[in-house]
C-alpha atoms as one frame of an Amber mdcrd trajectory, in Angstrom:
protein
  55.531 157.880 -71.296  56.621 160.575 -68.854  54.185 162.294 -66.545  53.157
 165.787 -67.649  50.899 168.059 -65.642  48.891 171.074 -66.755  50.517 174.383
 -65.816  47.459 176.668 -65.756  48.385 180.041 -67.183  46.930 183.500 -66.779
  49.930 185.718 -66.122  52.641 184.768 -68.645  53.514 186.563 -71.917  51.838
 183.661 -73.719  48.567 184.293 -71.862  48.769 188.010 -72.619  49.301 187.217
 -76.319  46.316 184.850 -76.206  44.125 187.708 -75.001  43.135 186.677 -71.461
  46.410 187.272 -69.675  47.397 190.019 -67.267  50.580 191.028 -65.482  51.049
 189.321 -62.122  50.561 192.551 -60.154  47.381 193.467 -62.005  46.113 189.887
 -61.819  46.602 189.733 -58.055  44.863 193.098 -57.593  41.849 192.097 -59.689
  41.616 188.744 -57.906  41.768 190.478 -54.511  38.973 192.832 -55.553  36.846
 189.997 -56.898  36.989 191.299 -60.440  37.346 187.999 -62.300  34.302 186.688
 -64.126  33.876 183.057 -63.042  32.341 181.944 -66.324  35.201 183.453 -68.303
  37.789 181.960 -65.979  36.183 178.539 -66.241  36.093 178.750 -70.048  39.780
 179.724 -70.238  40.881 176.932 -67.893  38.691 174.381 -69.679  40.177 175.418
 -73.012  43.677 174.794 -71.648  42.591 171.346 -70.447  41.077 170.524 -73.839
  44.199 171.617 -75.716  46.383 169.580 -73.361  44.366 166.414 -74.009  44.379
 167.000 -77.772  48.161 167.396 -77.849  49.156 164.827 -75.234  46.372 162.315
 -75.873  45.948 161.822 -72.131  44.734 163.707 -69.083  47.351 165.656 -67.081
  49.052 163.754 -64.268  48.293 166.743 -62.035  47.330 170.413 -62.003  49.620
 173.249 -60.997  49.798 176.828 -62.185  51.967 179.620 -63.495  52.543 181.913
 -60.500  50.586 179.210 -58.623  47.364 180.499 -60.172  45.482 177.324 -59.263
  45.784 178.203 -55.544  44.430 181.738 -55.824  41.134 181.828 -53.967  39.186
 182.952 -57.027  40.592 180.199 -59.241  40.954 177.262 -56.851  37.260 176.205
 -56.841  37.218 176.325 -60.650  40.465 174.374 -61.008  39.208 171.826 -58.471
  35.838 171.368 -60.190  37.391 170.995 -63.631  40.053 168.673 -62.284  37.306
 166.370 -61.040  35.409 166.681 -64.323  38.486 165.695 -66.330  39.439 162.986
 -63.808  42.821 164.518 -62.939  43.947 162.738 -59.760  46.441 165.193 -58.243
  47.066 168.874 -57.557  50.206 170.635 -56.348  50.001 172.406 -52.989  52.855
 174.990 -52.914  53.110 175.448 -49.166  56.798 175.913 -48.441  57.563 176.299
 -44.719  56.584 179.716 -43.364  59.484 182.190 -43.674  61.695 179.434 -45.075
  65.406 180.422 -44.933  64.428 184.093 -44.574  67.228 186.672 -44.616  67.629
 190.385 -45.290  68.379 189.627 -48.955  65.254 187.570 -49.619  62.740 188.968
 -47.134  60.190 190.084 -49.754  60.257 186.804 -51.663  60.116 184.834 -48.419
  57.097 186.815 -47.218  55.368 186.325 -50.587  56.032 182.593 -50.316  54.636
 182.545 -46.796  51.481 184.304 -47.955  51.049 181.759 -50.733  51.703 178.894
 -48.314  49.044 180.226 -45.926  46.466 180.255 -48.730  47.532 176.866 -50.083
  47.304 175.142 -46.710  43.729 176.295 -46.321  42.873 174.340 -49.481  44.377
 171.055 -48.261  41.302 169.943 -46.331  39.081 170.577 -49.362  41.374 168.553
 -51.611  41.347 165.701 -49.095  37.546 165.746 -48.917  37.386 165.610 -52.714
  39.915 162.738 -52.818  42.444 164.757 -54.783  45.993 163.599 -54.016  48.711
 166.158 -53.259  52.304 166.503 -52.192  52.759 166.591 -48.399  55.666 169.043
 -48.420  56.950 171.573 -50.915  60.210 173.404 -51.609  61.363 175.673 -54.414
  59.441 178.902 -53.912  62.283 180.837 -52.312  65.021 179.338 -54.480  62.970
 179.278 -57.683  65.303 179.605 -60.666  68.352 179.638 -58.401  68.710 176.060
 -57.185  72.369 175.183 -56.764  73.904 171.847 -55.876  74.379 172.994 -52.274
  70.787 174.173 -51.984  69.431 170.905 -53.376  71.589 168.970 -50.904  70.171
 171.155 -48.124  66.594 170.474 -49.246  67.205 166.733 -49.524  68.432 166.769
 -45.921  65.030 168.161 -44.882  62.892 165.517 -46.617  60.437 163.859 -44.227
  58.282 160.778 -44.487  55.623 161.453 -47.109  55.657 163.121 -50.499  57.987
 166.092 -50.949  58.000 168.104 -54.171  61.007 170.253 -55.044  59.953 172.737
 -57.710  62.690 173.610 -60.179  63.137 175.377 -63.512  65.852 173.534 -65.460
  66.643 174.687 -68.967  69.023 173.743 -71.751  68.860 177.298 -73.137  69.067
 179.968 -70.468  69.114 182.849 -72.954  65.843 181.766 -74.526  64.350 181.242
 -71.079  65.284 184.790 -70.096  64.018 186.203 -73.392  60.593 184.697 -72.744
  60.207 185.507 -69.048  62.943 187.995 -68.016  63.167 186.556 -64.517  66.927
 186.172 -64.378  66.553 182.461 -63.667  69.624 180.219 -64.021  68.004 177.285
 -65.781  71.190 175.748 -67.152  72.835 175.829 -63.733  69.759 174.202 -62.200
  69.881 171.467 -64.835  73.514 170.718 -64.044  72.801 170.719 -60.303  69.941
 168.258 -60.743  72.204 165.954 -62.759  75.027 166.220 -60.224  76.624 163.009
 -58.990  76.757 164.552 -55.513  72.990 165.064 -55.569  72.437 161.469 -56.687
  74.655 160.247 -53.859  72.689 162.348 -51.352  69.438 160.852 -52.603  70.828
 157.369 -52.005  72.243 158.362 -48.620  68.858 159.641 -47.439  67.030 156.598
 -48.892  64.783 158.850 -50.957  62.659 157.352 -53.722  62.223 159.532 -56.808
  58.579 159.410 -57.820  56.116 161.185 -60.098  52.566 162.434 -59.679  51.379
 159.218 -61.268  52.848 157.475 -58.226  51.274 160.033 -55.875  47.881 159.032
 -57.269  48.480 155.539 -55.873  47.217 155.227 -52.310  49.912 154.999 -49.665
  52.878 156.125 -51.772  55.748 157.585 -49.732  58.645 159.776 -50.815  60.893
 158.553 -48.012
């Protein structure tokens, strides 16, 4: 059985259709102004956890979130509390290096990623205190939906001792992916890059072990 985490959702078209979703811009504004009702948010997240367990017949291997919702300050305490209630051992911390590979072409996305990383890093100590396991390093925010073979090779060269997560969005049907989300992501290209022989050779060269969040839950696991 493969590991499957729960991708908490509040800002996708599916969430909007369900009745609780909002656009990302509006969601961020309401969160910043403290407009979310905690009881409602808890009920929505708990419903997603219940549906996951009913379908998958197991608890999620970890919690992450659409648009990294689980790290937003208003949602993090709720996601953390429910994660403990449902005995979910791990949570993604999307803290890519500050201003990672920043350039004139990606300055806005890089700054957004840095803002997210700043928030996420503040939650690390809480997760440690609550014995929730996490990745140690994270990549994929800046290159989300646009991971090429060269970019993956570059990221693999940066892997340090510990657990590194590279977030990606592979797809076997790019047109359907774009119809649903309209992000302009290149899911099929990412899939081919991930399956590349050159990437596999780089993994071997760097002595990197490919692991899952189930492995992260085991004390002392190391990605390199």
